[in-house]
N, CA, C and O atoms as CSV, one atom per row, in Angstrom:
chain,resi,resn,atom,element,x,y,z
A,1,UNK,N,N,-49.167,-51.020,38.368
A,1,UNK,CA,C,-49.554,-51.016,36.985
A,1,UNK,C,C,-50.147,-49.665,36.604
A,1,UNK,O,O,-50.924,-49.577,35.653
A,2,UNK,N,N,-49.800,-48.645,37.312
A,2,UNK,CA,C,-50.318,-47.313,37.004
A,2,UNK,C,C,-49.493,-46.685,35.893
A,2,UNK,O,O,-48.288,-46.913,35.787
A,3,UNK,N,N,-50.166,-45.890,35.066
A,3,UNK,CA,C,-49.469,-45.213,33.982
A,3,UNK,C,C,-48.702,-44.000,34.483
A,3,UNK,O,O,-47.614,-43.705,33.991
A,4,UNK,N,N,-49.248,-43.316,35.433
A,4,UNK,CA,C,-48.589,-42.162,36.023
A,4,UNK,C,C,-48.412,-42.413,37.513
A,4,UNK,O,O,-49.287,-42.979,38.168
A,5,UNK,N,N,-47.297,-41.997,38.028
A,5,UNK,CA,C,-46.988,-42.258,39.419
A,5,UNK,C,C,-47.975,-41.565,40.357
A,5,UNK,O,O,-48.338,-42.140,41.384
A,6,UNK,N,N,-48.416,-40.362,40.042
A,6,UNK,CA,C,-49.289,-39.626,40.945
A,6,UNK,C,C,-50.763,-39.995,40.791
A,6,UNK,O,O,-51.604,-39.397,41.462
A,7,UNK,N,N,-51.106,-40.949,39.938
A,7,UNK,CA,C,-52.494,-41.372,39.767
A,7,UNK,C,C,-52.727,-42.808,40.250
A,7,UNK,O,O,-53.727,-43.420,39.874
A,8,UNK,N,N,-51.858,-43.340,41.044
A,8,UNK,CA,C,-51.985,-44.739,41.448
A,8,UNK,C,C,-53.246,-45.011,42.255
A,8,UNK,O,O,-53.811,-46.100,42.153
A,9,UNK,N,N,-53.688,-44.076,43.031
A,9,UNK,CA,C,-54.819,-44.338,43.912
A,9,UNK,C,C,-56.159,-44.368,43.176
A,9,UNK,O,O,-57.138,-44.868,43.729
A,10,UNK,N,N,-56.233,-43.858,41.965
A,10,UNK,CA,C,-57.505,-43.818,41.253
A,10,UNK,C,C,-57.841,-45.144,40.570
A,10,UNK,O,O,-58.995,-45.383,40.216
A,11,UNK,N,N,-56.870,-45.979,40.389
A,11,UNK,CA,C,-57.118,-47.308,39.877
A,11,UNK,C,C,-57.542,-47.368,38.432
A,11,UNK,O,O,-56.979,-46.686,37.575
A,12,UNK,N,N,-58.540,-48.190,38.167
A,12,UNK,CA,C,-58.944,-48.495,36.800
A,12,UNK,C,C,-59.640,-47.329,36.110
A,12,UNK,O,O,-59.578,-47.220,34.886
A,13,UNK,N,N,-60.295,-46.465,36.857
A,13,UNK,CA,C,-61.031,-45.359,36.252
A,13,UNK,C,C,-60.101,-44.413,35.497
A,13,UNK,O,O,-60.450,-43.945,34.413
A,14,UNK,N,N,-58.953,-44.130,36.036
A,14,UNK,CA,C,-58.018,-43.225,35.364
A,14,UNK,C,C,-57.441,-43.892,34.119
A,14,UNK,O,O,-57.153,-43.213,33.133
A,15,UNK,N,N,-57.270,-45.211,34.154
A,15,UNK,CA,C,-56.772,-45.919,32.977
A,15,UNK,C,C,-57.780,-45.850,31.836
A,15,UNK,O,O,-57.396,-45.687,30.678
A,16,UNK,N,N,-59.060,-45.972,32.152
A,16,UNK,CA,C,-60.095,-45.882,31.122
A,16,UNK,C,C,-60.119,-44.491,30.508
A,16,UNK,O,O,-60.308,-44.352,29.300
A,17,UNK,N,N,-59.930,-43.464,31.320
A,17,UNK,CA,C,-59.901,-42.093,30.810
A,17,UNK,C,C,-58.705,-41.882,29.899
A,17,UNK,O,O,-58.830,-41.272,28.837
A,18,UNK,N,N,-57.551,-42.380,30.305
A,18,UNK,CA,C,-56.356,-42.247,29.472
A,18,UNK,C,C,-56.500,-43.036,28.179
A,18,UNK,O,O,-56.053,-42.584,27.124
A,19,UNK,N,N,-57.112,-44.201,28.249
A,19,UNK,CA,C,-57.335,-45.004,27.055
A,19,UNK,C,C,-58.301,-44.301,26.110
A,19,UNK,O,O,-58.101,-44.318,24.895
A,20,UNK,N,N,-59.338,-43.688,26.653
A,20,UNK,CA,C,-60.295,-42.947,25.836
A,20,UNK,C,C,-59.615,-41.771,25.138
A,20,UNK,O,O,-59.919,-41.481,23.981
A,21,UNK,N,N,-58.705,-41.097,25.823
A,21,UNK,CA,C,-57.953,-40.007,25.199
A,21,UNK,C,C,-57.105,-40.525,24.044
A,21,UNK,O,O,-57.018,-39.873,23.004
A,22,UNK,N,N,-56.487,-41.670,24.209
A,22,UNK,CA,C,-55.678,-42.252,23.142
A,22,UNK,C,C,-56.543,-42.637,21.950
A,22,UNK,O,O,-56.147,-42.432,20.803
A,23,UNK,N,N,-57.716,-43.191,22.213
A,23,UNK,CA,C,-58.626,-43.571,21.132
A,23,UNK,C,C,-59.081,-42.333,20.372
A,23,UNK,O,O,-59.162,-42.359,19.144
A,24,UNK,N,N,-59.379,-41.253,21.080
A,24,UNK,CA,C,-59.773,-40.003,20.424
A,24,UNK,C,C,-58.662,-39.499,19.509
A,24,UNK,O,O,-58.927,-39.069,18.386
A,25,UNK,N,N,-57.433,-39.550,19.982
A,25,UNK,CA,C,-56.300,-39.100,19.171
A,25,UNK,C,C,-56.160,-39.946,17.910
A,25,UNK,O,O,-55.901,-39.413,16.831
A,26,UNK,N,N,-56.326,-41.242,18.037
A,26,UNK,CA,C,-56.199,-42.133,16.882
A,26,UNK,C,C,-57.311,-41.871,15.880
A,26,UNK,O,O,-57.062,-41.853,14.675
A,27,UNK,N,N,-58.538,-41.667,16.358
A,27,UNK,CA,C,-59.664,-41.398,15.457
A,27,UNK,C,C,-59.460,-40.077,14.729
A,27,UNK,O,O,-59.674,-40.002,13.519
A,28,UNK,N,N,-59.053,-39.047,15.438
A,28,UNK,CA,C,-58.819,-37.745,14.802
A,28,UNK,C,C,-57.705,-37.844,13.777
A,28,UNK,O,O,-57.822,-37.291,12.684
A,29,UNK,N,N,-56.627,-38.540,14.109
A,29,UNK,CA,C,-55.519,-38.711,13.170
A,29,UNK,C,C,-55.977,-39.443,11.913
A,29,UNK,O,O,-55.596,-39.067,10.805
A,30,UNK,N,N,-56.788,-40.482,12.075
A,30,UNK,CA,C,-57.276,-41.249,10.928
A,30,UNK,C,C,-58.178,-40.406,10.039
A,30,UNK,O,O,-58.071,-40.465,8.814
A,31,UNK,N,N,-59.063,-39.623,10.643
A,31,UNK,CA,C,-59.957,-38.761,9.859
A,31,UNK,C,C,-59.155,-37.732,9.074
A,31,UNK,O,O,-59.420,-37.510,7.893
A,32,UNK,N,N,-58.185,-37.106,9.714
A,32,UNK,CA,C,-57.355,-36.111,9.026
A,32,UNK,C,C,-56.559,-36.765,7.907
A,32,UNK,O,O,-56.425,-36.193,6.825
A,33,UNK,N,N,-56.034,-37.947,8.155
A,33,UNK,CA,C,-55.258,-38.647,7.134
A,33,UNK,C,C,-56.124,-38.996,5.930
A,33,UNK,O,O,-55.701,-38.807,4.790
A,34,UNK,N,N,-57.325,-39.500,6.167
A,34,UNK,CA,C,-58.215,-39.847,5.059
A,34,UNK,C,C,-58.694,-38.614,4.316
A,34,UNK,O,O,-58.814,-38.641,3.091
A,35,UNK,N,N,-58.966,-37.543,5.026
A,35,UNK,CA,C,-59.428,-36.317,4.385
A,35,UNK,C,C,-58.330,-35.725,3.509
A,35,UNK,O,O,-58.611,-35.236,2.415
A,36,UNK,N,N,-57.090,-35.764,3.973
A,36,UNK,CA,C,-56.002,-35.209,3.165
A,36,UNK,C,C,-55.772,-36.046,1.911
A,36,UNK,O,O,-55.409,-35.499,0.870
A,37,UNK,N,N,-55.976,-37.358,1.988
A,37,UNK,CA,C,-55.842,-38.192,0.790
A,37,UNK,C,C,-56.929,-37.849,-0.219
A,37,UNK,O,O,-56.672,-37.839,-1.422
A,38,UNK,N,N,-58.136,-37.569,0.254
A,38,UNK,CA,C,-59.230,-37.172,-0.624
A,38,UNK,C,C,-58.928,-35.829,-1.283
A,38,UNK,O,O,-59.186,-35.654,-2.474
A,39,UNK,N,N,-58.388,-34.888,-0.527
A,39,UNK,CA,C,-58.058,-33.570,-1.075
A,39,UNK,C,C,-56.943,-33.684,-2.110
A,39,UNK,O,O,-56.972,-32.991,-3.127
A,40,UNK,N,N,-55.980,-34.535,-1.867
A,40,UNK,CA,C,-54.888,-34.716,-2.824
A,40,UNK,C,C,-55.417,-35.322,-4.121
A,40,UNK,O,O,-54.951,-34.965,-5.202
A,41,UNK,N,N,-56.371,-36.222,-4.027
A,41,UNK,CA,C,-56.950,-36.818,-5.231
A,41,UNK,C,C,-57.673,-35.763,-6.046
A,41,UNK,O,O,-57.614,-35.789,-7.276
A,42,UNK,N,N,-58.347,-34.842,-5.393
A,42,UNK,CA,C,-59.037,-33.781,-6.118
A,42,UNK,C,C,-58.039,-32.893,-6.837
A,42,UNK,O,O,-58.290,-32.486,-7.971
A,43,UNK,N,N,-56.934,-32.588,-6.218
A,43,UNK,CA,C,-55.910,-31.764,-6.869
A,43,UNK,C,C,-55.358,-32.484,-8.103
A,43,UNK,O,O,-55.092,-31.851,-9.125
A,44,UNK,N,N,-55.188,-33.787,-8.007
A,44,UNK,CA,C,-54.695,-34.548,-9.157
A,44,UNK,C,C,-55.713,-34.526,-10.293
A,44,UNK,O,O,-55.335,-34.485,-11.464
A,45,UNK,N,N,-56.998,-34.552,-9.954
A,45,UNK,CA,C,-58.035,-34.494,-10.990
A,45,UNK,C,C,-58.022,-33.144,-11.695
A,45,UNK,O,O,-58.134,-33.081,-12.919
A,46,UNK,N,N,-57.888,-32.076,-10.936
A,46,UNK,CA,C,-57.817,-30.738,-11.554
A,46,UNK,C,C,-56.610,-30.653,-12.481
A,46,UNK,O,O,-56.697,-30.125,-13.589
A,47,UNK,N,N,-55.501,-31.173,-12.016
A,47,UNK,CA,C,-54.284,-31.125,-12.824
A,47,UNK,C,C,-54.449,-31.947,-14.100
A,47,UNK,O,O,-53.979,-31.537,-15.162
A,48,UNK,N,N,-55.109,-33.097,-14.009
A,48,UNK,CA,C,-55.313,-33.938,-15.193
A,48,UNK,C,C,-56.188,-33.234,-16.220
A,48,UNK,O,O,-55.950,-33.353,-17.422
A,49,UNK,N,N,-57.197,-32.505,-15.762
A,49,UNK,CA,C,-58.065,-31.775,-16.686
A,49,UNK,C,C,-57.280,-30.682,-17.391
A,49,UNK,O,O,-57.434,-30.491,-18.598
A,50,UNK,N,N,-56.450,-29.973,-16.666
A,50,UNK,CA,C,-55.651,-28.898,-17.270
A,50,UNK,C,C,-54.633,-29.488,-18.250
A,50,UNK,O,O,-54.412,-28.928,-19.324
A,51,UNK,N,N,-54.013,-30.617,-17.885
A,51,UNK,CA,C,-53.000,-31.222,-18.758
A,51,UNK,C,C,-53.612,-31.794,-20.028
A,51,UNK,O,O,-52.913,-31.949,-21.030
A,52,UNK,N,N,-54.891,-32.109,-20.007
A,52,UNK,CA,C,-55.513,-32.682,-21.200
A,52,UNK,C,C,-55.546,-31.679,-22.350
A,52,UNK,O,O,-55.639,-32.075,-23.512
A,53,UNK,N,N,-55.471,-30.383,-22.039
A,53,UNK,CA,C,-55.412,-29.361,-23.081
A,53,UNK,C,C,-54.022,-29.260,-23.699
A,53,UNK,O,O,-53.860,-28.619,-24.737
A,54,UNK,N,N,-53.039,-29.866,-23.099
A,54,UNK,CA,C,-51.686,-29.858,-23.641
A,54,UNK,C,C,-50.785,-28.776,-23.060
A,54,UNK,O,O,-49.632,-28.663,-23.474
A,55,UNK,N,N,-51.270,-27.981,-22.120
A,55,UNK,CA,C,-50.428,-26.930,-21.541
A,55,UNK,C,C,-49.950,-27.375,-20.161
A,55,UNK,O,O,-50.691,-27.304,-19.181
A,56,UNK,N,N,-48.730,-27.825,-20.103
A,56,UNK,CA,C,-48.155,-28.325,-18.860
A,56,UNK,C,C,-47.820,-27.180,-17.907
A,56,UNK,O,O,-47.848,-27.370,-16.691
A,57,UNK,N,N,-47.506,-25.997,-18.431
A,57,UNK,CA,C,-47.160,-24.863,-17.576
A,57,UNK,C,C,-48.361,-24.424,-16.738
A,57,UNK,O,O,-48.202,-24.081,-15.567
A,58,UNK,N,N,-49.551,-24.431,-17.320
A,58,UNK,CA,C,-50.753,-24.064,-16.563
A,58,UNK,C,C,-51.039,-25.087,-15.470
A,58,UNK,O,O,-51.470,-24.727,-14.375
A,59,UNK,N,N,-50.801,-26.350,-15.763
A,59,UNK,CA,C,-51.021,-27.398,-14.765
A,59,UNK,C,C,-50.052,-27.239,-13.600
A,59,UNK,O,O,-50.440,-27.393,-12.442
A,60,UNK,N,N,-48.794,-26.932,-13.900
A,60,UNK,CA,C,-47.810,-26.716,-12.832
A,60,UNK,C,C,-48.195,-25.509,-11.985
A,60,UNK,O,O,-48.085,-25.548,-10.759
A,61,UNK,N,N,-48.642,-24.448,-12.628
A,61,UNK,CA,C,-49.057,-23.259,-11.891
A,61,UNK,C,C,-50.249,-23.528,-10.996
A,61,UNK,O,O,-50.292,-23.067,-9.856
A,62,UNK,N,N,-51.215,-24.273,-11.507
A,62,UNK,CA,C,-52.388,-24.619,-10.709
A,62,UNK,C,C,-51.994,-25.486,-9.520
A,62,UNK,O,O,-52.468,-25.269,-8.405
A,63,UNK,N,N,-51.142,-26.453,-9.751
A,63,UNK,CA,C,-50.707,-27.341,-8.677
A,63,UNK,C,C,-49.920,-26.573,-7.620
A,63,UNK,O,O,-50.113,-26.798,-6.425
A,64,UNK,N,N,-49.042,-25.675,-8.041
A,64,UNK,CA,C,-48.284,-24.874,-7.076
A,64,UNK,C,C,-49.204,-23.949,-6.285
A,64,UNK,O,O,-48.998,-23.744,-5.089
A,65,UNK,N,N,-50.207,-23.394,-6.938
A,65,UNK,CA,C,-51.161,-22.533,-6.242
A,65,UNK,C,C,-51.960,-23.284,-5.199
A,65,UNK,O,O,-52.185,-22.775,-4.101
A,66,UNK,N,N,-52.389,-24.483,-5.529
A,66,UNK,CA,C,-53.141,-25.303,-4.579
A,66,UNK,C,C,-52.265,-25.652,-3.382
A,66,UNK,O,O,-52.711,-25.577,-2.237
A,67,UNK,N,N,-51.026,-26.031,-3.647
A,67,UNK,CA,C,-50.100,-26.356,-2.560
A,67,UNK,C,C,-49.859,-25.139,-1.677
A,67,UNK,O,O,-49.839,-25.255,-0.452
A,68,UNK,N,N,-49.678,-23.988,-2.282
A,68,UNK,CA,C,-49.448,-22.747,-1.539
A,68,UNK,C,C,-50.643,-22.424,-0.647
A,68,UNK,O,O,-50.462,-22.037,0.508
A,69,UNK,N,N,-51.845,-22.575,-1.162
A,69,UNK,CA,C,-53.033,-22.272,-0.373
A,69,UNK,C,C,-53.275,-23.294,0.740
A,69,UNK,O,O,-53.881,-22.962,1.759
A,70,UNK,N,N,-52.814,-24.520,0.557
A,70,UNK,CA,C,-53.015,-25.553,1.569
A,70,UNK,C,C,-52.054,-25.418,2.739
A,70,UNK,O,O,-52.319,-25.968,3.808
A,71,UNK,N,N,-50.958,-24.710,2.573
A,71,UNK,CA,C,-49.954,-24.602,3.629
A,71,UNK,C,C,-50.463,-23.773,4.803
A,71,UNK,O,O,-50.214,-24.128,5.955
A,72,UNK,N,N,-51.164,-22.689,4.539
A,72,UNK,CA,C,-51.527,-21.753,5.597
A,72,UNK,C,C,-52.472,-22.318,6.652
A,72,UNK,O,O,-52.254,-22.048,7.833
A,73,UNK,N,N,-53.500,-23.078,6.311
A,73,UNK,CA,C,-54.316,-23.662,7.390
A,73,UNK,C,C,-53.508,-24.592,8.296
A,73,UNK,O,O,-53.721,-24.613,9.508
A,74,UNK,N,N,-52.589,-25.355,7.719
A,74,UNK,CA,C,-51.762,-26.237,8.535
A,74,UNK,C,C,-50.841,-25.435,9.446
A,74,UNK,O,O,-50.638,-25.808,10.601
A,75,UNK,N,N,-50.285,-24.345,8.943
A,75,UNK,CA,C,-49.436,-23.498,9.776
A,75,UNK,C,C,-50.234,-22.864,10.915
A,75,UNK,O,O,-49.753,-22.800,12.046
A,76,UNK,N,N,-51.436,-22.400,10.626
A,76,UNK,CA,C,-52.268,-21.797,11.670
A,76,UNK,C,C,-52.644,-22.812,12.744
A,76,UNK,O,O,-52.526,-22.529,13.936
A,77,UNK,N,N,-53.089,-23.977,12.331
A,77,UNK,CA,C,-53.468,-25.012,13.302
A,77,UNK,C,C,-52.245,-25.466,14.095
A,77,UNK,O,O,-52.328,-25.662,15.308
A,78,UNK,N,N,-51.121,-25.633,13.421
A,78,UNK,CA,C,-49.896,-26.015,14.115
A,78,UNK,C,C,-49.465,-24.969,15.124
A,78,UNK,O,O,-49.019,-25.311,16.220
A,79,UNK,N,N,-49.591,-23.697,14.770
A,79,UNK,CA,C,-49.248,-22.621,15.697
A,79,UNK,C,C,-50.157,-22.603,16.910
A,79,UNK,O,O,-49.696,-22.392,18.032
A,80,UNK,N,N,-51.440,-22.821,16.695
A,80,UNK,CA,C,-52.392,-22.852,17.810
A,80,UNK,C,C,-52.097,-24.033,18.727
A,80,UNK,O,O,-52.118,-23.893,19.949
A,81,UNK,N,N,-51.825,-25.187,18.145
A,81,UNK,CA,C,-51.504,-26.369,18.951
A,81,UNK,C,C,-50.225,-26.141,19.743
A,81,UNK,O,O,-50.142,-26.532,20.907
A,82,UNK,N,N,-49.231,-25.515,19.132
A,82,UNK,CA,C,-47.983,-25.227,19.836
A,82,UNK,C,C,-48.223,-24.262,20.995
A,82,UNK,O,O,-47.665,-24.446,22.076
A,83,UNK,N,N,-49.046,-23.241,20.781
A,83,UNK,CA,C,-49.328,-22.285,21.855
A,83,UNK,C,C,-50.061,-22.960,23.013
A,83,UNK,O,O,-49.777,-22.672,24.176
A,84,UNK,N,N,-50.997,-23.852,22.707
A,84,UNK,CA,C,-51.705,-24.582,23.762
A,84,UNK,C,C,-50.739,-25.491,24.511
A,84,UNK,O,O,-50.774,-25.561,25.740
A,85,UNK,N,N,-49.881,-26.184,23.779
A,85,UNK,CA,C,-48.893,-27.071,24.403
A,85,UNK,C,C,-47.962,-26.282,25.314
A,85,UNK,O,O,-47.670,-26.708,26.432
A,86,UNK,N,N,-47.499,-25.136,24.836
A,86,UNK,CA,C,-46.572,-24.320,25.617
A,86,UNK,C,C,-47.243,-23.800,26.881
A,86,UNK,O,O,-46.622,-23.777,27.944
A,87,UNK,N,N,-48.497,-23.382,26.781
A,87,UNK,CA,C,-49.184,-22.861,27.969
A,87,UNK,C,C,-49.452,-23.965,28.991
A,87,UNK,O,O,-49.376,-23.721,30.195
A,88,UNK,N,N,-49.765,-25.174,28.525
A,88,UNK,CA,C,-50.011,-26.262,29.483
A,88,UNK,C,C,-48.722,-26.719,30.153
A,88,UNK,O,O,-48.737,-27.075,31.331
A,89,UNK,N,N,-47.611,-26.717,29.430
A,89,UNK,CA,C,-46.350,-27.119,30.061
A,89,UNK,C,C,-45.882,-26.067,31.054
A,89,UNK,O,O,-45.277,-26.408,32.071
A,90,UNK,N,N,-46.148,-24.808,30.784
A,90,UNK,CA,C,-45.782,-23.760,31.745
A,90,UNK,C,C,-46.612,-23.880,33.013
A,90,UNK,O,O,-46.101,-23.658,34.111
A,91,UNK,N,N,-47.893,-24.230,32.874
A,91,UNK,CA,C,-48.747,-24.394,34.045
A,91,UNK,C,C,-48.279,-25.571,34.890
A,91,UNK,O,O,-48.331,-25.515,36.119
A,92,UNK,N,N,-47.824,-26.636,34.238
A,92,UNK,CA,C,-47.352,-27.807,34.976
A,92,UNK,C,C,-46.068,-27.506,35.732
A,92,UNK,O,O,-45.855,-28.036,36.823
A,93,UNK,N,N,-45.203,-26.657,35.165
A,93,UNK,CA,C,-43.951,-26.316,35.826
A,93,UNK,C,C,-44.173,-25.409,37.028
A,93,UNK,O,O,-43.408,-25.452,37.991
A,94,UNK,N,N,-45.207,-24.596,36.975
A,94,UNK,CA,C,-45.489,-23.682,38.101
A,94,UNK,C,C,-46.291,-24.407,39.119
A,94,UNK,O,O,-46.642,-23.834,40.150
């Protein structure tokens, strides 16, 4: 009933560690998901305020600017995660 073939001798302790890692991943994913929903709601509020003046072009520009600025942190974090993943897989192969 081992999750990994090379960890069979550690028994239940390794399973608890792996389970804790999974729980951490789920909690982090949930926090990020909820935070992004909150940020999207704020962008909608800004857009609604701009649209109340009757200028739809300014609202579109503001929305596009917010989207443009939000892309770069995700790209940076994604790049860092990819570099960490690549370095750990190379270490495992060697």
